[in-house]
PABA-245208 format. One record per residue: x, y, z of N, C-alpha, C, O in turn. Coordinates in steps of 0.001 Angstrom, whole numbers, plus 524288, in hexadecimal, padded with zeros to 5 digits. Last residue first. Layout:
PABA-245208
XYZXYZXYZXYZ/...
This chain:
PABA-245208
845067EE0F7E126848C87EBF07DD5A848CA7EEF27D84C84BBA7EDA57D4B9/843EB7F8B87EA3C841B67F46C7E72C845CE7F2927E35B849AC7F5477E26F/84A35800107EEF7846AD7FD167F255843BD7F8CC7EF78841487F5847F1FC/857857FF1F7E9AC852508017C7EA2884EBF7FDFE7ED6B850127F9817EE85/863BC7FE757F0A285FED7FC247ED0F85AB37FEED7EDC185992800E37F1FE/86A0B802CD7F80586C87800DE7F349868D87FE507EF7786A8B7FC387EB7C/8664B807A3800B2866B7801F1800E0869257FF997FBFB86A317FAE97FBCE/866BD812A97FEE28680C8106B803F98693680A99803C086CCD808CA80664/86489813EC7F3E4868BC816CF7F67586A708141E7FB7F86F1D8135C7FC55/85BDC80DB67F24D860A080C787EF668655380F177F2058698B80CCF7F258/85502813207F8C58563480DA37F9E185B2B80BF57F71385E56809137F944/854DA81CCC7F3A48570A81C6E7F8DB85828816CE7FA6A85BFA815D57FD2C/8504F819D97E9C68555C81C6F7EA13857D481BA77EF7585C5881A0C7EFD9/8469F8159F7ECBB84A758124F7EA0884FF3814A57EA73853C1811D97EB5B/841F681EB47F0DC842E081A347F43D846E38167F7F1D884A368146F7F4A2/84176824DF7E7D184473826AA7EC59845C7822117EFEE84A2F8219A7F1CB/83AAC81EE27E1A18400C81FC87DFDB8438C8217D7E4668480781FC97E4CF/831AB81FA17E80A833D281A7D7E6B88398881B017E50383CDB817F97E6B6/82F8482A3A7E7F2830EB827C67ECED8337E822777EC0383712820F87EEDB/82D1982B087DD2C8315782E207DF738332C82BB47E498837DF82B307E57D/824888245A7DC4D8294A823347D95382DF78262C7DB9583247824117DBDE/81D1C8296A7E27381F12824547E4248242D823037E160827BF820D57E3C0/81BC38324D7DC2B81D80832E37E19881FB082DBD7E3B2823A982DB67E667/8184B82E147D28E81D46830EF7D2C081F49831AE7D85982405831B27D933/8140C8211C7D0C581301826167D33D81821829027D41281BE7826C57D60B/8186E817B17CDC88167481B377C9C18157F820AF7CBEA81618824857C913/824738127F7D33E81EE5813EF7D38081D68817C77CF39820AD81ABA7CD4A/82D4080A727CB9982C3880EE97CEFC826628101B7CF0F823A380EDA7CB51/83289801997C75682D1D801507C90782BE0805A27CCF0829B48049C7D11A/83CD8800327C4B18399F8036D7C13C833E2803717C2BE830A38052B7BFA6/840E97F9407CC17842C27FEA37CBF783F1E8022D7C8DA83E65806B77CA45/836387F0F87D08A83B547F21E7CE5E83C777F7EA7CE46839607FB167D025/82CB27EFD27D52482FBB7EB1A7D43D835277EC2E7D2138385F7E89E7D1CD/823357F50E7DD3B8280A7F61F7DA6882B667F13F7D9F082CC97EED47DDDC/8163F7F2757DAE581A9B7F0D57DE2581FA77F1DA7DB22820587EFB97D6E1/80D077F44B7D56880FC27F8B47D7CD814367F7257DB6E815CA7FA417DEBD/805DE7E8777D83A8077F7ECB47D4CD80A5C7F0D17D80580A1D7F0C67DCD2/801867E1417DECE805727DF627DB1D806DB7E37E7D70C808D47E22B7D2DE/7FE0A7DFC17EBA87FEA27E3A87E783802D37E1BF7E3C78073B7E0B87E569/7FF257D8047F2FE7FA987D7BD7EF907FA987DBED7EB547F76B7DBA97E7BB/808177DA7C7F8B7807FD7D5977F5C78036D7D54B7F1F2803D07D2907EE02/80CF37E7BD7F7B98096C7E3CC7F9DF808F87DEFE7F659809697DF667F194/815D67EF5F7F8978157F7EB157F4CF812067E6A77F6D6813E47E24A7F799/8180C7F8487FE83816CC7F36A80134816AE7EEA47FDA58175D7EA447FF83/81B18800237F6EE81DE47FF507FBD881CF67F9DE7FE19820B07F7247FF71/814397FF747EE90819D67FF137ED8A81CF47FE207F288821077FB937F261/80AC9801087F3D680BD87FC007F14B811A77FB557F050813C87F71A7F125/80BDB80B9A7F72D80B638075A7FAFB80CA98020B7F89480F567FEE17FB05/80C73810F97ED808108C811937F16D8107780D0C7F5548149180AE87F6A3/802F580E387E8B9807EC80CB47E64E80C6280CE77EA4180FB48096D7EA5C/7FBEA813017EFD37FBBF80D5F7EED4800EC80B707EC9080304807787EE4C/7FEC581D8E7EEC77FF6481AEA7F3D17FF71815027F315802A28124B7F571/7FC1C81F5C7E43280172820267E60A8027181D347EB1D8067981AA57EBB3/7F15081D547E4217F4D081A497E0C37FA7681AB57E29E7FD4C816D37E29C/7EDE68250F7EB3D7ECF581F807EC487F0B381C207E9207F302818767EB37/7F0A382E317E5F27F34A82CEE7EAD27F29D827277EC307F643824A37EE0F/7E96D82D807DDCA7EF0F82D717DC9F7F23E82C1C7E1757F6178293D7E123/7DFC682E237E3247E1228296C7E0327E700829227DEFD7E946824E67DF2A/7DD05832957EFBB7DF93833ED7EACC7E18482EF97E8027E48982BF87EA3C/7D96B82ED27F96D7D5A5830207F54D7D815831167EFE97D572830747EBF0/7DC95825248017B7DF49828E27FE137DBAA82A1E7F9847DAE7826D47F618/7DD8281E0180CFD7DA1082116809A27DD468251C806A37E04882816808EB/7E224811CA80EC67E3F18173A80EB67E06E81A3680AF77E05D819188064A/7E0D480643816347DE58809F2812977E0C580F5B813347E1648114A81790/7E3397F8E18176D7E4CB7FE28818E47E2FE801DA8149C7E390800B880FF8/7DD417ED9181C277DDF77F114817B47DF5D7F670819D17DCFA7F85081D8C/7E1857E1198219B7DF0C7E63F821B87E01A7E93B81CB67E3547E7B48197E/7E5D97D77981FEA7E2D67D833824B37DFED7DD60824D27DC3B7DDFC827D6/7E8F17CDCF816957E8097D356817BD7E48A7D3D281C907E0C17D0EC81D2C/7ECB47C3CA813157EC177C50B818A27EB747CAC4819FA7ED3E7CC7781E1A/7ED0D7BF7C8093A7F1B07C24780B177F1407C441810AF7F5167C637812D3/7E3427BA4F8083C7E82A7B7BF806C77ECDE7BA59809577F04B7B7AD80B65/7DB0C7C0A080C557DB207BAFA80D1E7E0747B87880C1A7E1F87B4DA80EE2/7DDE67CB7280A2A7DBBD7C9B680F217DCA17C3E68100F7DEBB7C2638141C/7E1D67CBEF7FFE27E4C07CE588042D7E2F47CC2F809727E6327CB3080CDB/7D9CC7C6D87FA677DF1C7C4AB7FA657E2407C6CD7FF017E4FA7C3E3801B0/7D1BD7CDFA7FC8A7D1317C8767FE127D68C7C5D87FE4B7D7B27C2F5801F7/7D5947D74E7F7FC7D4F47D6EC7FDA17D4807D13F7FF6E7D6B07CFDA8037A/7D5E07D8857ED4E7DA817D6217EFBA7D9E37D5607F5A27DD4E7D30D7F817/7CCC07DDA17EA5A7CDB57D8587E8467D25B7D5A47EAD57D2BE7D0DB7EA8C/7C4EF7E4767F3847C9E67E3F97F0C67CAEC7DE557EF2C7CA147DAB67F238/7BC167E9187F7C97BB797E4E67F4057C0727E3C77F1027C0397E24E7EC70/7C0337F09B7FEAB7BC907ECA8800A57BBEB7E8157FCDD7BB477E3A27FE93/7C67A7F7037F82F7C8DF7F3B87FC327C5317EF667FE127C6E77EAFF7FEF7/7BF4F7FC1B7F0FC7C3F67F9347EF577C5D17F5487F36D7C6A17F0B47F232/7B6FD800F37F6077B60C7FDE97F1507BAA07FA647EFD87B9DA7F6297EDB3/7BBFD805E57FE557B7D38021E7FF637B6AB7FEC67FAA07B5797FA267FB31/7C35C80CBD7F9607C4F48085B7FCAE7C0BF804367FD377C1CD7FF8E7FCA0/7C4AA811827ED597C095810CD7F1407C1E780BF17F46E7C19D807917F275/7CDF58115E7E85F7CB18816537E8377C693816317EC157C4D381A487EDE9/7D97D80B757ED757D3F380B2F7EC2A7D1A9810A47EBEB7D3358141C7EEDF/7E50B8038A7ECDE7E27B8089B7ED4A7DCD3808037EB7F7DB8B804897E86E/7ECEA7FA637F4807E9C27FC147F00F7E777801717F0F97E7DC803A37F53C/7F4E47F0347F8497F41B7F5D87F8987F11E7F77A7F3B97F2997F61F7EF5B/7F60B7E4CD7FFD87F41D7E7297FAFF7F33B7ECF57FBF57F1127EE767FFFB/7FB757E281808E17FABA7DE64804FB7F91F7E09B7FFBD7FAA27DE937FBA7/804507E7538120D8006E7E8A880E158002D7E460809EA8042A7E2D5807B6/805797E2ED81EA3807777E2008195A8033C7E3818157A7FEFE7E13D8158F/8095F7E60882B878059A7E68E82755808367E5B88220F80C8F7E78B8211E/80ABE7E3098383480D3F7E219833308092E7E21982EE2805E97DE9482E9A/8055A7E406841BB808307E87D83FA980A7F7E7C183A3C80C187EB9C837D7/7FF337DA558436E7FD5C7DF8B844C4800317E3ED841DA7FD947E74F83FA7/8027B7D15583DC3804737D27F84301803A97D840844718073E7DAB88467E/7FF8C7D69483184801B57D22583464803BF7D40D839A6806767D803839E6/7F66E7DA218281E7F8E47DB9B82D167FAA17D6A782FDE7F7967D2FD83082/7F5997DD7081B457F5E37D8F181ECD7F8ED7DAA6823997FD647DC6382339/7ED627E605814057F1CC7E538817907F13D7E01D81A937ECF67DEA881C38/7EAC77ED5C8091A7E9577E88480BC97EE1F7E6D080EE77F2627E63B80CBF/7E8A87FAA7808197ECB17F6A9808A57EA447F1FD80B697E7F57F29180F96/7E48E805477FFEB7E37B8013D803CB7E7D07FD27803A27EA4C7FC4D7FF9A/7E271812BF7FD547E5E080E317FCFA7E44F80A51801387E2E980BD88058F/7D6E7818E77F82B7DBFB818FF7FAAA7DEFE813FA7F9B87DE328114C7F5CE/7C9CB81E817F9347CE1781BBF7F6C17D32381C267F9C77D3A781F407FD6A/7BD4A81C377FFBB7C15F81F537FD4E7C5C581BFC7FB3D7C587817307FB7C/7B9DD816FA80C507B88081888806F97BD0D81BB3804CD7C04D81DA4807C4/7C14880D74814027BE9081261812FB7BCD8812EC80D4A7BE3580FBF809F2/7C0098024181B667C1C180426816497BEA88090B814E17B9DD808D381496/7BBEE7FE168244B7C010801F1824E17C1FD8043681FBF7C540807BE81FC0/7B53D7F639821987B2E87FB28823527B7007FF76823E17B59F80411823EF/7BB577ED8D81FE37B94E7F04F81B4C7B6F47F59781CC07B6B27F91681975/7C6157EDEA829247C0FC7EC31827467BF657EF568227A7C1D27F34882131/7CF9E7F24382B087CF257ECA682BC97C9FD7EA8C8299B7C9967E5EB8285F/7D82D7FBB9826A27D2B87FA13826D37D2897F427827387D4FC7F16382424/7E08D805F6829A87DFEA8004D829BC7DA197FF0B82A247D7678010D82D94/7E4D081053821BC7E14180E94825D07E086808B48254C7DFF1806B3820F7/7F1E5814D481F267ED4D811CE81DB57E9F9810A18227D7EC0681002826CB/7FA4681E4581B667F78581C64820077F24F819E781E727EEC381C9881C9F/8067A81DB581596800DC81DF08148D7FE0981B7E8192E7FF458171C81AB9/81276823D78135780F3B8210E8172380978821F7815DC807C88266981525/81C9A8221980A0D817E0824E980B8F814918218180F26813EA81CD880E2A/8247F81C73805E8824F281DD280B678204A820D580D6E820098220481215/82332818B57FC09825A981DD17FC868268581F708022E829078236B8032B/81D7280FD77FD94822E080F3F7FBF3825E48145B7FC9982A998144E7FD97/8157D812DA8090381670811C08038B81C378111C8026D81F7D811C2805E3/8106C80D548149E8144A810B58122B8151480F0580C848154F80A5D80B59/8055680E3981CB28082280B34818B680BBB80F07815F480A40813828150B/8004D80E998299F803348112982564805A580D29821B4807C3809338236C/7F35E80CC582E157F87B80A5F82D497FB4F80D3E828DF7F8FA80E3B824C9/7E8FC80D5F837617EBFF80FB28331D7F14A80CFE832CB7F36680B2E836B6/7E27C8048983BDF7E13080A0D83B907E3F580C81836F87E17A80D9F83300/7E9A87FB8B8437F7E54D7FC8F83FF77E3FA802558402E7E456804BE84454/7F3AF7FD1C8481A7F2467F825845B37EDC47F8D7841E27EE067F6EB83D7C/7FBE5807AE845A77F709805F8848077F569800FF845337F5BC800B784069/8090180A74847CD8052B808248445180074806688477680108803E984B87/
């Protein structure tokens, strides 16, 4: 892992997404994709606080309504950016990451029970597979 530059985040399905780390407003690119507000502790320990998607990073991330809360209250230290031009892919990646990390500032898309499967058919298939194998090996699914 490189401290600054790029960082991988993994979705609930196990898919690896490579994000660029931005510390300043000048590091935010044009275009759309996924962004993560992150709190870094002791150099290597990262905690995602908020995961979102944007059609235009500069318009969305720079004036984000939750950034003040993330920065001042929750201790966000940086923003991670993944460029993704396809809107359907952005929605799928955002859902996959939120379901895996369940960030404290995201209050939607968190699986709370057996009937809360993802809406995306690829995520739903991976979700069912993961539940099956967890039940097989550990005797219980990965969520309640």
